[in-house]
C-alpha positions in Angstrom: 0.1 -0.4 -0.3 2.8 2.6 0.7 4.1 2.0 -2.6 1.6 3.0 -4.9 0.7 5.4 -2.5 4.3 6.3 -3.5 4.1 6.1 -6.9 0.8 8.5 -6.7 2.8 11.2 -5.3 5.7 10.9 -7.8 3.1 11.2 -10.6 1.3 13.7 -9.3 4.6 16.0 -8.8 5.9 14.9 -12.0 2.9 16.0 -13.4 2.9 19.6 -11.4 6.1 20.1 -12.2 5.0 19.9 -15.9 2.3 22.6 -15.4 4.2 24.6 -13.8 7.1 24.8 -16.2 4.3 25.1 -18.9 2.6 28.2 -17.3 2.7 31.4 -18.0 4.5 33.1 -15.3 7.8 34.6 -14.6 11.3 32.2 -14.7 12.1 32.8 -10.5 8.4 32.3 -10.1 8.4 28.6 -12.1 12.0 27.3 -10.1 10.5 28.7 -6.9 7.5 26.4 -7.5 9.5 23.5 -8.6 11.3 23.6 -5.6 8.7 24.2 -3.1 6.9 21.0 -4.6 9.9 18.8 -4.5 11.1 19.7 -1.1 7.9 19.3 0.3 5.8 16.3 -2.0 2.4 16.5 -0.2 2.3 20.1 1.1 4.0 21.6 -1.6 1.2 20.0 -3.8 -1.2 20.8 -2.0 -0.2 25.0 -1.3 0.4 25.1 -5.7 -2.9 23.2 -6.2 -4.3 26.7 -4.2 -1.5 29.1 -4.9 -0.3 28.6 -7.9 -0.4 29.8 -11.4 -3.2 29.2 -12.9 -5.1 28.5 -9.2 -9.0 29.1 -8.9 -7.9 31.4 -5.6 -5.1 33.1 -7.3 -6.9 35.6 -9.9 
């Protein structure tokens, strides 16, 4: 079960990095978001989903 959760988190991190890289944010913002998502995978994904480029709360 732990391996499945780890793979799901890894897939979500990769997906988030791809979306961050494709976003219209500045290069500095992209780097900061990617570092956050990589260093704090679960918390970083939640914060990115709520406040990152293209999120509904950031408009």
